[in-house]
N, C-alpha and C positions, 0 to 999 in steps of 0.2 A: 401500072404501068405509068400512066399520067403521075403518080407521085414522085418516081425514078425522072422523068422528064423535068416538072416541075423544079425540082432539086440540081438539075443540070443546069436549067434555065439561072436558080439563084447563084448557083456557083461563077458564071459566067457574067452574069451583073455585076456580082462580090470584084471578079478579075479586074472587068471593065471599070469597076472604080476605082481599084487598086493600082491600076497602071493610070489611071489619069491624075492620082495622089502622087507616084512615084515621078511622073513626068513633070509634075505642078514641084515638088522637091529638087529636082533636078533642075530646073528653068532659073529657080532661087537661090540655088549654089552657085551656079554658072555666075548669074548676075550680082553676085557677093565677091566671086572670086577675084577680080581685081583690087576691091576695096579692101581684102585681107592680106593681096601680096604686095602691096605698099609696105615699105619697110616704116617701122614705128621710131619714132625719134625719144629718146633717152631724156629728159629734162631733168637735171639736178633742183633739189629744191635750194630758193636764193636766201641764204640769211645776209639778215640787213648787216650793213656794216656800221660798226659797235666804235667805242671812243680808243678799246684795246686796238683796235684794227690802225686807226690812224697813229695814235700812241707808239707801236710798233713801229713807225717811220722815224723819229724820233726828232721833232718837229723842233725847231728852237724856239724861245717864250720871244715876246716882242715889248720893248719898252720905248715911253716916248724919245730915250736920249739917242735912238738913232739916226743916224742922218737920213735925207733922202732918200739916198741910191740903196740902203741896206734894208728902208721900209720898200724901199720896186722888190728888189730883190728877196726877202723875205715873203713878203706877198707873191712873188712867183713862184718861191721855191715851193709853199706850201698849197699851190695850186697846186702844183704838179702831185704832189701827194694826192690830195681830192681826187687827181684825173685815173690815178693809175687805181686806187680803191673802188671808185665808180662812187662817190660821195652827191647824197641829194643835196640840193640849196638850203635843204633844211639844217641838214648836217654839217654843211660846210658853216654856215654862220652859228652854229654851234660850236663846231671842234676850233673856227679862227677864234671866236670870243674867250675860250676858257686860252688861247696861248696869249692874251693881252695880260701885261702885269703891271702894277705901276702907275705911273700917271698915265700910261695908253688905257689902262681898265679903268682908273677914273674918267678919262677922255668919253669910254664907250658908254659907261654908266649914265654921263650926263648924256649923251646923244639919245641914249634910248627915252630915259625919261622926256627929252624933250620932242620925240617922234612920239611919243605915245601919248601928251597932251594934247596935241595937235591931232590925232587921229590917225597919223599917218602907218601905215604897214613898215614894220620894220623885214627885211628881207635878206638875200646873203646878196643883190644885188645893190640894195641903198647901201649896206655897209661898204662894200670895196668902193662905191663913190666916194662915200663920206671919207672912208679911209685912205683913198688917193689922194682926197684936196684937202685933208691935213697933213697926209705925212712924207706926199710927194707933190706938194704943187705944183700947178701949169708953168712957175718961174723953174724951179728946179727941171720939170720935164723940157723946156726949153732948151737950157744949157744944156742937156745932155743931149739934143737933138744937134745943137750949134756943134758941141765937139766932135759930135761922129761925123757931121759935114766937112769938118774942118781934116781930118783922119782920109776923105776921099782926095 
C-alpha cells in the first residue's frame, strides 16, 4: 500500500513540475509574441556603383577648350548623374577625372602632383573647387550674375 501511495506522490510531483514548466514556456511564448509579430523588412543587398553604371548615362568628356558657361554646365550635368546613381565622393573624383581629356587632363595631373608634394588630401571637394577656379572663375560667375540681374 505504501508503495502505491509513493508512486501516486511521485506522479503528482512530476505533474506539478510539468505544469510549472508548461506555464514558464507559455509565458516565454507570450513575451516573444510581440517581437515575432513585427513585420520583417527585407533589405536588398547594395551593389556598389561602377564605372559602367556611370558611363551608361553617356556623360560628355571635358576639354580645356570649353567656355566658362560650358564648364559650369558640364559640371552641373555630371553632378546630376552622380546624384541619380548615388556615388560616393571617392567615386565622384574617380569618375569625373576619367572624363577630363587633352589639356584639362594635363591640368589635373599637374594639380594632383602639386597637392601630393604639399601633402594635401585630394578629395572630390578639392577637385570641384580647383576646377571651378580654373574653368569658371569668379569673373565669369560675376558676369553671369550681372546678366541675370539685368533680366529682372
